[in-house]
C-alpha positions as CSV (number, residue, x, y, z in Angstrom):
1,X,230.8,38.3,-63.8
2,X,229.8,39.2,-60.2
3,X,226.0,39.3,-61.6
4,X,226.4,36.1,-63.3
5,X,227.6,34.9,-59.8
6,X,224.9,36.4,-57.4
7,X,222.0,34.8,-60.4
8,X,223.5,31.6,-60.3
9,X,223.1,32.2,-56.0
10,X,219.3,33.1,-56.5
11,X,218.7,30.5,-58.6
12,X,220.4,27.8,-56.3
13,X,218.0,28.9,-53.6
14,X,215.0,29.1,-55.5
15,X,215.7,25.6,-56.0
16,X,216.6,24.8,-52.5
17,X,213.7,26.3,-51.7
18,X,211.3,24.2,-54.1
19,X,213.4,21.2,-52.9
20,X,212.4,22.2,-48.8
21,X,208.8,22.9,-50.1
22,X,208.2,19.3,-51.2
23,X,209.7,17.9,-48.3
24,X,207.4,19.9,-45.7
25,X,204.7,18.7,-48.0
26,X,205.9,15.3,-48.0
27,X,205.6,15.2,-44.5
28,X,202.6,16.6,-44.3
29,X,201.3,13.8,-46.6
30,X,203.0,11.2,-43.9
31,X,201.0,13.1,-40.7
32,X,197.7,12.3,-42.3
33,X,198.3,9.0,-43.1
34,X,198.9,8.0,-39.3
35,X,196.2,9.8,-38.4
36,X,193.9,8.0,-41.1
37,X,195.6,4.5,-40.1
38,X,195.0,5.4,-36.1
39,X,191.3,6.1,-37.1
40,X,191.1,3.0,-38.6
41,X,192.1,0.8,-36.0
42,X,190.2,2.9,-33.5
43,X,187.3,2.0,-36.0
44,X,188.0,-1.5,-35.9
45,X,188.1,-1.6,-32.1
46,X,184.9,-0.1,-31.7
47,X,183.2,-2.7,-34.0
48,X,185.0,-5.9,-32.5
49,X,183.8,-4.1,-29.0
50,X,180.3,-4.1,-30.4
51,X,181.1,-7.8,-31.7
52,X,180.0,-6.9,-35.5
53,X,183.9,-8.6,-35.8
54,X,184.7,-12.0,-35.1
55,X,188.4,-12.2,-33.3
56,X,190.1,-14.0,-36.0
57,X,188.6,-10.5,-38.2
58,X,190.1,-8.4,-35.4
59,X,193.1,-9.5,-35.0
60,X,193.9,-9.6,-39.0
61,X,192.8,-6.0,-39.0
62,X,194.9,-5.2,-35.7
63,X,197.6,-6.9,-36.7
64,X,197.6,-4.6,-40.1
65,X,197.5,-1.3,-38.8
66,X,199.6,-1.8,-36.8
67,X,201.8,-3.0,-39.1
68,X,201.4,0.2,-40.7
69,X,202.1,2.3,-38.0
70,X,205.7,3.5,-37.2
71,X,207.8,2.7,-34.4
């Protein structure tokens, strides 16, 4: 009976560890997405400064990318 409880606890801990690993992986993916969106916003600003985008395109892209940013 004690062995059964120990095995059940180990199984529970293994599941908890797997869930924690998935959460960390998802959080890392979120950070990468935010960085990519920030880089895209920087590129839009540079292209606008160079005259490669109209003001309307710049505002639209900036709005879309800013809306995707957290906070």
